[in-house]
PAZAPA-4460 file (N, C-alpha, C; in steps of 0.05 Angstrom, whole numbers, plus 32768, in hexadecimal, padded with zeros to 4 digits):
% residues 301
    n_x    n_y    n_z   ca_x   ca_y   ca_z    c_x    c_y    c_z   seq   type   mol
   80BF   7EF8   830F   80AA   7F0C   8307   80B3   7F1C   82EF     1      M     A
   80CC   7F24   82EE   80D6   7F33   82D7   80D3   7F23   82BD     2      A     A
   80D9   7F09   82BF   80D7   7EF8   82A7   80BA   7EF6   829E     3      L     A
   80A7   7EF4   82B1   808B   7EF2   82AB   8081   7F0B   829D     4      R     A
   808A   7F23   82A6   8082   7F3C   829A   808D   7F3D   827D     5      I     A
   80A6   7F34   827A   80B2   7F35   825F   80A3   7F23   824C     6      L     A
   809B   7F0C   8255   808C   7EF9   8244   8071   7F06   823C     7      I     A
   8063   7F12   824F   804A   7F1F   8249   804D   7F35   8235     8      L     A
   8062   7F45   8238   8067   7F5B   8225   806C   7F50   8209     9      L     A
   807B   7F3A   8207   8081   7F2E   81ED   8068   7F23   81E0    10      N     A
   8056   7F18   81F0   803D   7F0D   81E5   802C   7F23   81D9    11      L     A
   802F   7F3C   81E2   8020   7F52   81D7   802B   7F5D   81BD    12      N     A
   8044   7F56   81B7   8050   7F61   819F   8045   7F53   8186    13      M     A
   803A   7F63   8175   802F   7F58   815C   8046   7F55   8147    14      E     A
   8041   7F44   8134   8055   7F40   811E   8047   7F46   8103    15      T     A
   8057   7F4C   80F0   804D   7F50   80D5   8061   7F46   80C1    16      T     A
   8058   7F3F   80A9   806A   7F35   8095   8078   7F4D   8087    17      E     A
   8092   7F4B   8084   80A2   7F60   8076   809E   7F5C   8058    18      L     A
   808F   7F6E   804C   8088   7F6B   8030   807B   7F50   802B    19      G     A
   8083   7F42   8017   807A   7F27   8011   8090   7F13   8015    20      K     A
   80A2   7F19   8027   80BB   7F09   802B   80B6   7EF0   803B    21      S     A
   80A0   7EEF   804A   809C   7ED9   805C   80A9   7EDD   8077    22      G     A
   80B8   7EF3   807A   80C6   7EF9   8093   80B3   7F08   80A5    23      L     A
   80AF   7EFF   80BE   809E   7F0D   80D1   80AF   7F1E   80E3    24      L     A
   80A7   7F37   80E7   80B5   7F4A   80F8   80A0   7F58   810A    25      V     A
   80AA   7F64   811F   8098   7F73   8131   808B   7F8A   8123    26      S     A
   8072   7F91   812A   8063   7FA6   811C   806D   7FC2   8124    27      T     A
   807D   7FC4   8139   808C   7FDC   813F   80A9   7FD6   8141    28      I     A
   80BA   7FE6   8134   80D6   7FE1   8134   80E5   7FF6   8145    29      G     A
   80FF   7FF5   8144   8110   8009   8152   8121   8017   813E    30      L     A
   8121   8031   813E   8132   8041   812D   814C   8048   813B    31      G     A
   8162   8043   812F   817C   8046   813D   818A   8061   8139    32      G     A
   8181   8072   8127   8190   8089   8120   819A   809B   8137    33      M     A
   8188   80A4   814A   8191   80B6   815E   81A6   80AB   8171    34      P     A
   81AA   8091   8171   81BF   8086   8181   81DB   808B   8176    35      M     A
   81DC   8096   815E   81F7   8099   8151   81FC   80B4   8145    36      S     A
   81E9   80C7   8146   81ED   80E1   813A   81EB   80F7   8150    37      V     A
   81F5   810E   814A   81F3   8126   815B   81FB   8120   8177    38      Y     A
   81E9   8126   818B   81F0   8122   81A7   81E7   8106   81B0    39      D     A
   81F5   80F2   81A5   81ED   80D7   81AA   81F3   80CE   81C7    40      R     A
   81E4   80BB   81D1   81E9   80B1   81EC   8202   80A0   81ED    41      P     A
   8208   8098   8205   821F   8086   8208   8219   806B   81FB    42      S     A
   822E   805D   81F4   822A   8042   81E7   821B   8030   81FA    43      E     A
   8221   8030   8213   8214   801E   8226   81F6   8024   8228    44      S     A
   81EF   803E   8228   81D3   8046   8229   81C4   803C   8210    45      Q     A
   81D1   8040   81F8   81C4   8037   81E0   81C0   8019   81DF    46      S     A
   81D4   800B   81E8   81D1   7FED   81E8   81BB   7FE5   81FB    47      I     A
   81B8   7FF3   8212   81A2   7FED   8224   8187   7FF1   8217    48      N     A
   8185   8006   8206   816D   800C   81F8   8166   7FF5   81E4    49      V     A
   817A   7FED   81D5   8176   7FD7   81C2   816F   7FBD   81D0    50      I     A
   817D   7FB7   81E5   8176   7F9F   81F4   8159   7FA0   81FF    51      H     A
   8151   7FB7   8209   8136   7FBA   8213   8121   7FB6   81FD    52      R     A
   8128   7FC1   81E5   8116   7FBE   81CE   8112   7FA0   81C8    53      A     A
   8128   7F91   81C9   8126   7F74   81C3   8116   7F67   81D9    54      L     A
   811A   7F6F   81F2   810B   7F64   8209   80ED   7F67   8204    55      D     A
   80E5   7F7E   81F8   80C9   7F85   81F4   80BD   7F78   81DB    56      L     A
   80CD   7F68   81CD   80C3   7F5A   81B6   80C8   7F67   819B    57      G     A
   80D6   7F7D   819B   80DD   7F8A   8181   80F2   7F78   8172    58      I     A
   80EB   7F72   8159   80FD   7F61   814A   8107   7F6F   8130    59      T     A
   8100   7F89   812D   8108   7F97   8115   8117   7FB0   811D    60      F     A
   8130   7FB3   8115   8141   7FCA   811C   814A   7FD7   8102    61      I     A
   8147   7FF2   8100   814E   8000   80E8   8168   8011   80ED    62      D     A
   817A   8010   80DA   8193   801E   80DC   819C   8027   80C0    63      T     A
   81B5   8032   80BE   81C0   803A   80A5   81DE   803D   80A8    64      A     A
   81ED   803B   8092   820A   8040   8094   8210   805D   809B    65      D     A
   81FD   806F   8095   8201   808C   8099   81F7   8096   80B4    66      S     A
   81ED   8084   80C5   81E5   808C   80E0   81FF   808E   80F1    67      Y     A
   820B   80A5   80EF   8225   80AA   80FC   8228   80C8   80FE    68      C     A
   823E   80D1   8109   8242   80EE   810C   824D   80FA   80F2    69      K     A
   8260   80ED   80E5   826B   80F6   80CC   8278   80DF   80BE    70      D     A
   8285   80E4   80A8   8291   80CF   8098   82A6   80BF   80A7    71      E     A
   82B4   80CB   80BA   82C8   80BD   80C9   82BC   80A9   80DC    72      S     A
   82A1   80AB   80E0   8292   809B   80F4   827F   8088   80E6    73      D     A
   8283   8084   80CC   8270   8075   80BC   826B   8059   80C7    74      K     A
   8252   804F   80C5   8249   8035   80CE   8247   8033   80EC    75      H     A
   8247   804A   80FA   8247   8049   8118   822E   803A   8122    76      H     A
   8217   8041   8117   81FE   8035   8122   81FC   8018   811C    77      N     A
   8206   8010   8104   8206   7FF3   80FE   8218   7FE4   8112    78      E     A
   822F   7FEF   8118   8241   7FE3   812B   8234   7FE1   8147    79      Q     A
   8226   7FF6   814F   8219   7FF7   8169   8204   7FE1   816B    80      L     A
   81F3   7FDF   8156   81DE   7FCB   8156   81EA   7FAF   8156    81      I     A
   81FE   7FAB   8147   820B   7F90   8146   8216   7F89   8162    82      H     A
   8223   7F9C   816F   822D   7F97   818A   8217   7F91   819D    83      K     A
   8200   7FA0   819B   81EA   7F9B   81AD   81DE   7F7F   81A9    84      A     A
   81DD   7F76   8190   81D2   7F5B   818B   81E6   7F46   8195    85      L     A
   81FF   7F4B   8192   8214   7F38   819B   8214   7F35   81B9    86      Q     A
   820C   7F4A   81C7   820E   7F4A   81E5   81F3   7F45   81F2    87      T     A
   81DE   7F40   81E2   81C4   7F3B   81ED   81C2   7F1F   81F8    88      Y     A
   81B7   7F1B   820F   81B6   7F01   821C   81A1   7EEF   8210    89      S     A
   818E   7EFA   8202   8178   7EE9   81F7   817E   7EE0   81DA    90      G     A
   8169   7ED4   81CE   816B   7ECA   81B3   8168   7EE1   819F    91      D     A
   817B   7EE4   818D   8179   7EF9   8178   8175   7EEE   815C    92      T     A
   816F   7ED4   815A   816D   7EC8   8140   8155   7ED3   8130    93      S     A
   8141   7EDF   813D   812A   7EE9   812F   812B   7F08   812B    94      N     A
   8142   7F13   8131   8145   7F31   812E   814C   7F38   8111    95      I     A
   813E   7F4B   8106   8143   7F55   80EB   814F   7F71   80ED    96      T     A
   8167   7F75   80E2   8173   7F8F   80E1   8172   7F99   80C4    97      V     A
   8166   7FB0   80C0   8164   7FBD   80A6   8177   7FD4   80A5    98      A     A
   818A   7FD4   8093   819D   7FEA   8091   8199   7FF8   8076    99      T     A
   81A7   800D   8072   81A5   801D   8059   81C0   8026   8050   100      K     A
   81C2   802C   8036   81DB   8038   802B   81D3   804C   8016   101      G     A
   81E4   8060   8012   81DF   8073   7FFD   81DF   8090   8006   102      G     A
   81E4   8095   8020   81E7   80B0   802A   8202   80B3   8036   103      L     A
   820D   80CB   8034   8227   80D1   8040   8223   80E5   8056   104      M     A
   8238   80E9   8067   8236   80FB   807F   824D   810F   807F   105      R     A
   8251   811F   806A   8267   8132   806A   8261   8149   807E   106      P     A
   8272   814C   8092   8270   8161   80A6   8254   8161   80B4   107      N     A
   824A   8149   80BA   8230   8145   80C8   8218   814D   80B7   108      Q     A
   821C   8152   809D   8206   8158   808B   81FE   813E   807D   109      S     A
   81EA   813F   806B   81E1   8127   805D   81E4   812C   803F   110      W     A
   81EF   8118   8031   81F3   811B   8014   81EE   80FF   8007   111      A     A
   81DF   8100   7FF1   81D9   80E7   7FE3   81F1   80DE   7FD3   112      I     A
   81F5   80C4   7FD3   820A   80B8   7FC2   8201   809D   7FB8   113      N     A
   81F6   809E   7F9F   81ED   8085   7F93   8201   8079   7F80   114      G     A
   821A   8081   7F82   8230   8076   7F71   8232   8058   7F76   115      N     A
   822F   8047   7F61   8230   802A   7F65   8249   8020   7F73   116      P     A
   8260   802D   7F6D   8279   8024   7F7A   8278   8029   7F98   117      E     A
   826E   8041   7F9F   826B   8047   7FBC   8258   8033   7FC9   118      H     A
   8242   802D   7FBC   822E   801B   7FC8   8239   7FFF   7FCB   119      L     A
   8249   7FF6   7FB7   8255   7FDB   7FBA   8267   7FDA   7FD3   120      R     A
   8276   7FF0   7FD7   8289   7FF0   7FEE   827A   7FF2   8008   121      E     A
   8265   8003   800A   8257   8006   8023   8247   7FED   802A   122      T     A
   823C   7FDF   8016   822F   7FC6   801B   8243   7FB2   8027   123      I     A
   825A   7FB1   801B   826F   7F9E   8025   8276   7FA4   8042   124      R     A
   827A   7FBE   8048   8281   7FC5   8064   826A   7FBF   8077   125      V     A
   8251   7FC5   806F   823A   7FBF   8080   8238   7FA1   8086   126      S     A
   823D   7F91   8071   823D   7F74   8073   8251   7F6B   8088   127      F     A
   8269   7F76   8087   827E   7F6F   809A   8278   7F79   80B6   128      E     A
   826C   7F91   80B8   8265   7F9C   80D2   8252   7F89   80E1   129      V     A
   823F   7F7E   80D2   822C   7F6C   80DE   8236   7F50   80E2   130      F     A
   8250   7F4C   80DF   825C   7F32   80E5   8268   7F24   80CD   131      G     A
   825D   7F2A   80B5   8267   7F1D   809D   8262   7F00   809A   132      G     A
   8250   7EF5   80AB   824B   7ED8   80A9   822E   7ED1   80A1   133      N     A
   821E   7EE6   809C   8203   7EE1   8092   81FA   7EFA   8083   134      K     A
   81E7   7EF7   8071   81DE   7F0E   8061   81D3   7F25   8072   135      P     A
   81D6   7F3D   8069   81C8   7F54   8075   81AA   7F4E   8072   136      I     A
   819C   7F51   8088   817F   7F4A   8087   8170   7F59   8072   137      D     A
   8172   7F74   8074   8165   7F86   8061   8178   7F9C   805B   138      V     A
   817D   7FA1   8041   818D   7FB8   8039   817C   7FCA   8028   139      W     A
   817C   7FE5   802F   816B   7FF8   8021   817C   800D   8014   140      Q     A
   8175   8015   7FFB   8181   802C   7FEE   8176   8045   7FFB   141      L     A
   8187   8055   8008   817D   806A   8019   816E   8080   800B   142      H     A
   8175   8085   7FF2   8168   809A   7FE2   8171   8098   7FC5   143      A     A
   8160   809E   7FB2   8169   809E   7F96   817B   80B6   7F91   144      P     A
   818F   80B2   7F81   81A3   80C7   7F7B   819E   80D0   7F5E   145      D     A
   8197   80E9   7F59   8192   80F2   7F3E   81A9   80EF   7F2B   146      P     A
   81C1   80EB   7F35   81D9   80E8   7F24   81DC   80CC   7F19   147      D     A
   81CC   80B9   7F24   81CE   809D   7F1B   81B2   8092   7F17   148      Y     A
   81AF   8080   7F05   8195   8073   7F02   8190   8060   7F1A   149      T     A
   8177   805C   7F1F   8170   8049   7F35   817B   802D   7F2F   150      I     A
   817A   8026   7F16   8185   800C   7F0F   81A2   800A   7F16   151      E     A
   81B1   801F   7F10   81CE   801F   7F16   81D4   801E   7F34   152      A     A
   81C4   802D   7F43   81C8   802E   7F60   81C0   8014   7F6E   153      S     A
   81AD   8006   7F62   81A4   7FED   7F6F   81B3   7FD4   7F65   154      L     A
   81C3   7FD8   7F50   81D2   7FC1   7F45   81E5   7FB5   7F5B   155      E     A
   81F3   7FC6   7F6B   8204   7FBA   7F80   81F4   7FAA   7F94   156      P     A
   81DC   7FB2   7F9B   81CB   7FA3   7FAD   81C3   7F89   7FA1   157      A     A
   81BC   7F89   7F87   81B5   7F71   7F79   81CD   7F5D   7F79   158      K     A
   81E4   7F68   7F73   81FC   7F57   7F73   8201   7F4B   7F8F   159      E     A
   81FE   7F5C   7FA4   8203   7F53   7FBF   81EF   7F3E   7FC8   160      A     A
   81D7   7F42   7FBF   81C2   7F2E   7FC5   81C8   7F13   7FB8   161      Q     A
   81D1   7F14   7F9F   81D8   7EFB   7F91   81F1   7EEE   7F9D   162      E     A
   8202   7EFF   7FAA   821B   7EF4   7FB6   8216   7EEB   7FD3   163      A     A
   81FE   7EEE   7FDD   81F8   7EE5   7FF8   81FF   7EF9   800E   164      G     A
   8203   7F13   8006   820A   7F27   801A   81F1   7F37   8024   165      M     A
   81DC   7F36   8014   81C2   7F43   801B   81AC   7F2F   8018   166      I     A
   8199   7F30   802B   8182   7F1E   8029   816B   7F2B   801A   167      N     A
   8162   7F42   8026   814B   7F50   801A   8152   7F6D   8014   168      R     A
   8144   7F7A   8002   814A   7F95   7FF9   8132   7FA7   7FFC   169      I     A
   8137   7FC0   8004   8122   7FD4   8006   812C   7FEE   7FFA   170      G     A
   811A   8002   7FF9   8122   801D   7FF0   8118   8032   8004   171      V     A
   8123   8049   8002   811B   805F   8014   811A   8079   8005   172      S     A
   8107   808A   800C   8103   80A4   7FFF   80FE   80A2   7FE1   173      N     A
   80EE   808E   7FDA   80E8   8089   7FBE   80CB   8090   7FB7   174      F     A
   80C6   809A   7F9F   80AB   809E   7F95   80A0   8084   7F8A   175      S     A
   8087   8084   7F82   807B   806C   7F77   808A   8064   7F5D   176      V     A
   808F   8077   7F4C   809D   8071   7F33   80B9   8066   7F38   177      E     A
   80C7   8071   7F4C   80E1   8067   7F53   80E0   804B   7F5F   178      Q     A
   80CC   8045   7F6F   80C8   802A   7F7A   80C5   8016   7F63   179      I     A
   80B5   801E   7F4F   80B0   800C   7F38   80CA   8007   7F29   180      K     A
   80DA   801C   7F26   80F4   8018   7F19   8106   8006   7F29   181      Q     A
   8106   8009   7F43   8116   7FF7   7F55   810D   7FDA   7F52   182      A     A
   80F3   7FD6   7F50   80E9   7FBA   7F4F   80EF   7FAD   7F34   183      R     A
   80F7   7FBD   7F20   8100   7FB1   7F07   811C   7FA6   7F0A   184      D     A
   812A   7FAE   7F1F   8146   7FA5   7F23   8147   7F8F   7F38   185      V     A
   8139   7F92   7F4F   813A   7F7F   7F65   811E   7F7D   7F71   186      V     A
   811A   7F68   7F81   8102   7F65   7F91   8104   7F78   7FA8   187      D     A
   80EE   7F87   7FAD   80EE   7F9A   7FC3   80DA   7F91   7FD9   188      I     A
   80E2   7F92   7FF2   80D0   7F8A   8008   80C5   7FA2   8017   189      V     A
   80D3   7FB9   8015   80CA   7FD0   8026   80D1   7FEB   8019   190      S     A
   80C2   7FFF   8022   80C7   801B   801A   80C7   802B   8033   191      V     A
   80DC   803B   8037   80DF   804B   804F   80DF   8069   8047   192      Q     A
   80C8   8076   804C   80C6   8093   8046   80BC   80A2   805F   193      N     A
   80C0   80BC   805F   80B7   80CB   8076   8099   80CC   8078   194      Q     A
   808F   80C9   8091   8072   80CA   8095   806D   80CF   80B3   195      Y     A
   8060   80E5   80B9   8059   80ED   80D4   8043   8102   80D2   196      N     A
   8038   810C   80E8   8022   811F   80E7   8028   8138   80D7   197      P     A
   8041   813F   80D4   8048   8157   80C4   804F   8151   80A7   198      W     A
   8057   8138   80A2   805F   8130   8088   804E   8118   807F   199      Q     A
   8038   811E   8071   8025   810A   806A   8024   8104   804C   200      R     A
   803A   810A   803E   803B   8105   8022   8035   80E9   8019   201      Q     A
   803D   80D4   8028   8037   80B9   801F   8019   80B4   801A   202      P     A
   8008   80C3   8027   7FEB   80C0   8024   7FE2   80CB   8009   203      E     A
   7FF1   80DE   7FFE   7FE8   80EC   7FE6   7FF9   80E7   7FCD   204      T     A
   8012   80DE   7FD2   8024   80DA   7FBB   8023   80BE   7FAF   205      D     A
   8011   80AD   7FBA   800D   8093   7FB0   801E   807D   7FBB   206      G     A
   8033   8084   7FCB   8046   8070   7FD4   8038   805D   7FE8   207      V     A
   8029   8067   7FFB   801D   8056   800F   8009   8043   8001   208      L     A
   7FF9   804E   7FEF   7FE5   803D   7FE0   7FF3   8028   7FD0   209      E     A
   8009   802F   7FC3   8018   801D   7FB3   8023   8006   7FC4   210      Y     A
   802E   800C   7FDB   8038   7FF8   7FED   8022   7FE5   7FF6   211      C     A
   800B   7FF0   7FFD   7FF4   7FDF   8004   7FED   7FCB   7FEE   212      E     A
   7FEA   7FD6   7FD6   7FE1   7FC6   7FBF   7FF6   7FB1   7FB7   213      N     A
   8010   7FB8   7FBA   8025   7FA6   7FB1   8031   7F94   7FC7   214      E     A
   8026   7F96   7FDF   8030   7F86   7FF5   804C   7F8D   7FFE   215      G     A
   8052   7FA7   7FFE   806C   7FB0   8008   8068   7FBC   8024   216      L     A
   807B   7FB9   8035   807A   7FC6   804F   8082   7FE3   804D   217      T     A
   8072   7FF5   8059   8079   8011   8059   8084   8018   8075   218      F     A
   809D   8022   8075   80AA   8029   808E   80AC   8048   8090   219      I     A
   809B   8054   80A2   809C   8071   80A4   80B4   807A   80B5   220      P     A
   80C6   8088   80A8   80DC   8093   80B8   80D4   80AE   80C5   221      W     A
   80E1   80B3   80DC   80DA   80CB   80EB   80BC   80CC   80F3   222      S     A
   80B2   80B7   80FF   8095   80B6   8105   808C   80CC   8119   223      P     A
   809E   80D7   8128   8097   80EC   813B   809E   8108   8131   224      F     A
   80A8   810A   8119   80AF   8124   810D   80CC   812B   810F   225      G     A
   80DC   811A   811B   80F9   8120   811C   8102   812F   8135   226      G     A
   811C   8133   8137   8128   813E   814F   811E   815A   8155   227      R     A
   8119   816A   8141   8110   8185   8146   80F2   8188   814A   228      R     A
   80E3   8174   8142   80C6   8178   8142   80B6   8167   8155   229      R     A
   80C3   8152   8160   80B3   813E   816E   80A5   8149   8186   230      H     A
   80B0   815D   8193   80A3   8169   81AA   8089   8178   81A2   231      Q     A
   8086   817E   8189   806F   818C   817F   8056   817A   817E   232      G     A
   8059   8160   8182   8042   814E   8182   802D   8157   8196   233      L     A
   8037   8161   81AD   8025   816B   81C2   8016   8184   81BA   234      A     A
   801F   8191   81A5   8011   81A9   819B   7FFA   81A2   8189   235      D     A
   7FF8   8189   8180   7FE2   8180   8170   7FCC   8178   8183   236      I     A
   7FB7   8188   8185   7FA3   8184   819B   7F95   8169   8199   237      S     A
   7F90   815F   8180   7F83   8145   817E   7F94   812F   8189   238      A     A
   7FAE   8130   8184   7FC1   811C   818F   7FC3   811F   81AE   239      I     A
   7FC6   8138   81B6   7FC9   813D   81D3   7FB0   8134   81E2   240      K     A
   7F98   813A   81D8   7F7F   8132   81E6   7F7C   8114   81E7   241      N     A
   7F82   8107   81D1   7F80   80E9   81D0   7F94   80DD   81E4   242      L     A
   7FAC   80E8   81E5   7FC0   80DD   81F8   7FB6   80E0   8215   243      A     A
   7FA9   80F6   821B   7F9E   80FA   8236   7F87   80E7   823B   244      E     A
   7F76   80E4   8228   7F5E   80D2   822B   7F67   80B5   822F   245      E     A
   7F7B   80AD   8221   7F84   8091   8222   7F9A   808C   8235   246      K     A
   7FA3   80A1   8243   7FB8   80A0   8257   7FD2   8094   824C   247      N     A
   7FDA   809E   8234   7FF3   8096   8228   8001   80AF   821E   248      V     A
   8019   80AC   8213   8028   80C3   8209   801E   80CB   81ED   249      S     A
   8025   80E4   81E5   801E   80ED   81CA   802D   80DC   81B6   250      V     A
   8044   80D1   81BD   8053   80C1   81AB   8045   80A7   81A5   251      Y     A
   8038   809B   81B9   8028   8083   81B5   8011   8089   81A1   252      C     A
   8004   80A0   81A5   7FEE   80A7   8193   7FF8   80AA   8176   253      I     A
   800F   80B7   8173   801A   80BB   8158   801F   80A0   814B   254      A     A
   802B   808D   815A   8030   8073   814F   8016   8064   8148   255      L     A
   8003   8066   815A   7FE9   8058   8156   7FDC   8064   813D   256      A     A
   7FDD   807E   8139   7FD2   808B   8122   7FDF   8081   8108   257      W     A
   7FF9   807F   8108   8007   8074   80F1   7FFF   8057   80EB   258      L     A
   7FFE   8047   8100   7FF7   802B   80FD   7FDA   8027   80F2   259      R     A
   7FC9   803A   80F9   7FAD   8039   80EF   7FAB   8040   80D1   260      C     A
   7FBF   804D   80C7   7FBE   8057   80AB   7FBF   8040   8097   261      K     A
   7FCD   802B   809E   7FD0   8014   808C   7FDC   7FFC   809A   262      S     A
   7FD3   7FE5   8093   7FDF   7FCC   809F   7FFB   7FC7   8095   263      S     A
   8004   7FD5   807F   801F   7FD1   8075   8033   7FE3   8083   264      C     A
   802B   7FF4   8095   803D   8006   80A2   804B   7FFA   80BA   265      I     A
   8065   7FFE   80BB   8077   7FF4   80D0   8086   800B   80DB   266      L     A
   807D   8019   80F1   808B   8030   80FB   80A6   8027   8109   267      P     A
   80B9   8039   8108   80D3   8034   8114   80DB   804B   8127   268      I     A
   80CC   804F   813D   80D3   8065   814F   80EF   8062   815A   269      P     A
   80FD   8078   815A   8118   8078   8165   8117   807A   8183   270      A     A
   812D   8073   8190   812F   8076   81AD   814C   8078   81B6   271      A     A
   8150   8089   81CA   816B   808A   81D6   8169   8084   81F4   272      T     A
   8150   807F   81FD   814C   8078   8219   813A   8060   821B   273      K     A
   813E   804F   822F   812E   8037   8232   8111   803F   8235   274      V     A
   810B   8054   8244   80EF   805C   8248   80E1   8064   822E   275      T     A
   80F0   806E   821B   80E5   8075   8201   80DB   805D   81F1   276      S     A
   80EB   8048   81EF   80E3   8031   81E0   80CD   8022   81EF   277      I     A
   80CE   8023   820A   80B8   8016   8219   809E   8025   8213   278      E     A
   809F   803F   8211   8087   804E   820B   807D   8048   81EF   279      D     A
   808E   8047   81DB   8086   8042   81BF   8078   8028   81BC   280      S     A
   8081   8013   81CA   8075   7FF9   81C8   8058   7FF8   81D1   281      V     A
   8051   800A   81E3   8036   800C   81ED   8022   8012   81D7   282      K     A
   802B   801E   81C1   801A   8025   81AB   800D   800C   819E   283      A     A
   8019   7FF5   81A2   800E   7FDC   8198   7FF1   7FD8   81A1   284      I     A
   7FEB   7FE0   81BA   7FD1   7FDA   81C6   7FBE   7FF2   81C3   285      N     A
   7FC5   8007   81B4   7FB4   801E   81B1   7FA5   801C   8197   286      I     A
   7F8B   801C   8198   7F7A   801B   8180   7F6B   8035   817E   287      K     A
   7F6D   8042   8168   7F5F   805B   8163   7F46   8056   8152   288      L     A
   7F31   8063   8158   7F18   8061   8148   7F1B   8072   812F   289      S     A
   7F09   806E   811C   7F0A   807E   8104   7F06   809B   810A   290      E     A
   7EF5   80A1   811D   7EF0   80BD   8125   7F0A   80C9   8131   291      V     A
   7F18   80BA   8141   7F31   80C4   814D   7F47   80C9   8138   292      E     A
   7F48   80B7   8125   7F5B   80BA   810F   7F55   80D3   80FF   293      I     A
   7F3B   80D7   80FA   7F33   80EF   80EB   7F39   8109   80FA   294      Q     A
   7F37   8108   8114   7F3E   811F   8124   7F5B   8128   8120   295      Q     A
   7F6D   8114   8120   7F89   8119   811C   7F8D   8122   80FF   296      I     A
   7F80   8115   80ED   7F83   811C   80D0   7F7C   8139   80CB   297      D     A
   7F66   8141   80D6   7F5C   815C   80D1   7F70   8171   80DB   298      R     A
   7F7C   816C   80F1   7F8E   817F   80FE   7FAA   8180   80F1   299      E     A
   7FB1   816A   80E3   7FCB   8168   80D8   7FCB   8169   80B9   300      T     A
   7FB4   816E   80AD   7FB3   816E   8090   7FBE   8188   8085   301      S     A
***
């Protein structure tokens, strides 16, 4: 019976092409950050969450070299995800792991580092963390560094791609002009910027429209508003009322709202509990009408 339920759940998981790469991934991914920062859960609990995500048909996992407590803990989340994939009893050949480089974690803070030499080294370490026997599925420049040109910061990724250490490349926290500059250096499959009911800049700064027009996947980070804000989703009456009407969580409504914004959007809700990722996957089957979308838009504009 358990196997039958698992099969049915997998049949409900939709797939989408990552950029124009030809690679199909699940239309909802898993964000790994909270498994490795601040008050992170035990390793066994995190691995159970990742395994459950795979059971549910999720084939896209987002991570970064800087998802860790501090610099002494660098690459923690990458190591965790690799261990989870290595210990999973099912087939992992279709799993895509997207990592990032370019942020540092001094004393649990965040600092940009687009130094090409640093990026060459962290790409090498990420490659080795993931086993060193196949290219990194997707590597993303975590943020542009004003101290270095985008061309200089992406040159290590270009070199690593040519050397067979990286398969596909994306960018994060980039403006339209910066994305264009990046595409002059390498082929880009994805853009990962913040987007949630409180942070709707991609709708107005041109990034979402650009991704749609150019066939790039847009990955909204912090889709629930982040660690400090996610509980506030219930304070948005339009989201709360729709959740009650449809008998789902406010998190499902938030994900459904994002998915309705564009077919190029691939949300990556984070989870530290099995029940959380099980809840997020339910958003696949939630369809919002234009009127319902406008209700949320009006309250969050």
